C-alpha positions in Angstrom: -194.6 -78.2 7.3 -196.3 -79.6 10.3 -200.1 -80.4 10.1 -202.2 -80.0 13.3 -202.7 -83.9 13.1 -199.4 -84.2 13.2 -198.6 -81.8 16.1 -202.1 -82.6 18.0 -200.7 -86.5 17.7 -196.7 -85.9 19.3 -198.2 -83.0 21.5 -200.4 -86.1 23.1 -196.9 -88.7 23.8 -195.6 -87.9 27.9 -192.7 -88.3 27.1 -192.9 -85.3 24.5 -195.9 -83.1 27.0 -193.3 -83.7 29.7 -189.9 -82.8 27.5 -192.0 -79.2 27.1 -193.1 -78.4 30.6 -189.9 -79.5 31.0 -188.4 -76.8 29.1 -190.3 -74.6 31.2 -189.6 -75.5 34.1 -185.8 -76.2 33.9 -186.1 -72.4 32.9 -187.4 -72.0 36.0 -185.4 -73.6 37.8 -182.1 -73.1 36.6 -182.2 -68.8 36.3 -184.1 -69.5 40.1 -180.7 -71.2 40.9 -178.1 -69.1 38.9 -179.6 -66.6 40.8 -179.2 -68.1 43.4 -175.8 -69.1 43.4 -174.4 -66.4 41.6 -176.2 -62.8 42.6 -177.2 -64.0 46.1 -173.9 -65.8 46.4 -175.3 -68.7 47.9 -173.5 -72.0 48.3 -174.0 -75.5 45.6 -176.1 -76.6 47.9 -178.3 -74.8 48.5 -178.8 -73.3 45.2 -179.6 -76.5 44.1 -182.3 -77.0 46.0 -183.9 -73.3 45.8 -184.1 -73.5 42.7 -185.1 -77.0 42.6 -188.3 -77.0 44.9 -189.0 -73.9 42.8 -189.0 -75.7 39.6 -190.6 -78.5 41.5 -193.8 -76.7 42.5 -194.0 -75.2 38.4 -193.5 -79.2 37.9 -195.9 -81.0 39.6 -198.7 -77.9 38.6 -198.2 -78.6 34.9 -197.3 -82.9 35.1 -200.2 -83.4 37.0 -202.6 -82.2 34.6 -201.0 -81.3 31.2 -198.6 -84.2 30.8 -200.3 -86.9 32.4 -203.9 -85.7 33.1 -203.7 -87.6 36.5 -206.9 -87.8 38.4 -205.2 -89.1 41.6 -205.9 -86.5 44.3 -202.8 -83.8 46.0 -202.7 -85.6 48.6 -201.9 -89.2 46.9 -199.6 -87.6 44.6 -198.2 -85.1 46.1 -196.1 -86.9 48.4 -195.2 -89.4 45.8 -193.5 -86.7 43.6 -192.0 -85.1 46.7 -190.5 -88.7 47.4 -189.6 -89.0 43.3 -187.9 -85.4 43.8 -185.8 -85.6 46.4 -184.4 -89.2 45.5 -184.0 -87.7 42.3 -182.8 -84.5 43.2 -179.4 -86.4 45.2 -178.8 -88.5 43.2 -178.1 -86.8 40.2 -176.6 -83.4 41.8 -174.3 -86.1 43.7 -172.6 -88.2 40.7 -173.1 -84.8 39.0 -171.1 -83.2 41.3 -168.7 -85.9 42.0 -168.2 -86.4 38.5 -167.4 -82.7 37.2 -165.0 -82.3 40.6 -163.8 -85.9 39.7 -163.1 -85.5 35.6 -162.4 -81.4 35.5 -159.8 -81.9 38.9 -157.9 -84.5 37.4 -156.9 -82.8 34.1 -153.7 -80.0 34.3 -156.2 -78.0 32.9 -156.8 -75.4 35.6 -160.9 -74.8 36.4 -162.4 -72.4 38.6 -164.5 -73.5 41.1 -167.7 -71.9 39.8 -167.1 -73.3 36.4 -166.6 -77.2 37.9 -170.2 -75.7 40.0 -171.6 -74.3 36.6 -171.1 -77.8 34.6 -172.2 -79.9 37.7 -175.5 -77.9 38.0 -175.8 -78.6 34.1 -175.1 -81.6 34.3 -177.2 -82.6 37.1 -180.1 -81.1 35.4 -180.5 -83.3 32.4 -180.3 -86.1 35.2 -182.9 -85.2 37.3 -184.3 -84.5 34.2 -184.5 -88.1 32.9 -184.7 -90.0 36.1 -187.8 -87.8 36.8 -189.7 -88.9 33.7 -189.9 -92.1 35.0 -190.4 -91.6 38.4 -192.8 -89.7 37.3 -194.7 -91.3 34.9 -194.1 -95.5 36.8 -194.7 -94.0 40.1 -196.1 -90.4 40.9 -199.0 -90.6 38.1 -199.1 -94.2 37.4 -202.3 -95.9 36.0 -203.7 -99.2 35.2 -202.0 -98.2 31.3 -199.0 -96.9 32.3 -197.5 -100.1 33.1 -198.4 -101.3 29.8 -197.8 -98.4 26.9 -194.8 -97.9 26.1 -193.7 -94.7 26.8 -191.2 -94.0 22.6 -194.2 -95.4 20.5 -196.9 -93.9 22.2 -199.6 -91.9 20.3 
């Protein structure tokens, strides 16, 4: 059983806080994406885009204060946040969609379009999360000490 000091030290690590926010953000964003994709019947790109916009709003608000404890103004940090989100979104989801189609269609197994898209959404979400962390840590919410701090050994 962990004591409160160990838990506190883990929560002080920006990557751990980012993952906590990311879990919540992912639940909100992926739930929205799958709802839009399967219930509303929108296409892959519209569903992943709108789901990620919803998740991005939650992510910005929580990461700005909880994860990176940024004192940067909304005006200064939001455009950077939006830029990182857009670059990570298109790179992650395009690559995941491309690879899912390439790999799953290259096997002689019969995968439905829905299965390929679901795998692409999940793969894209993983890549999106990792690329977002580094983009926000070293660009959006960067502080003078951020560039000197080792992400993995922070306490």
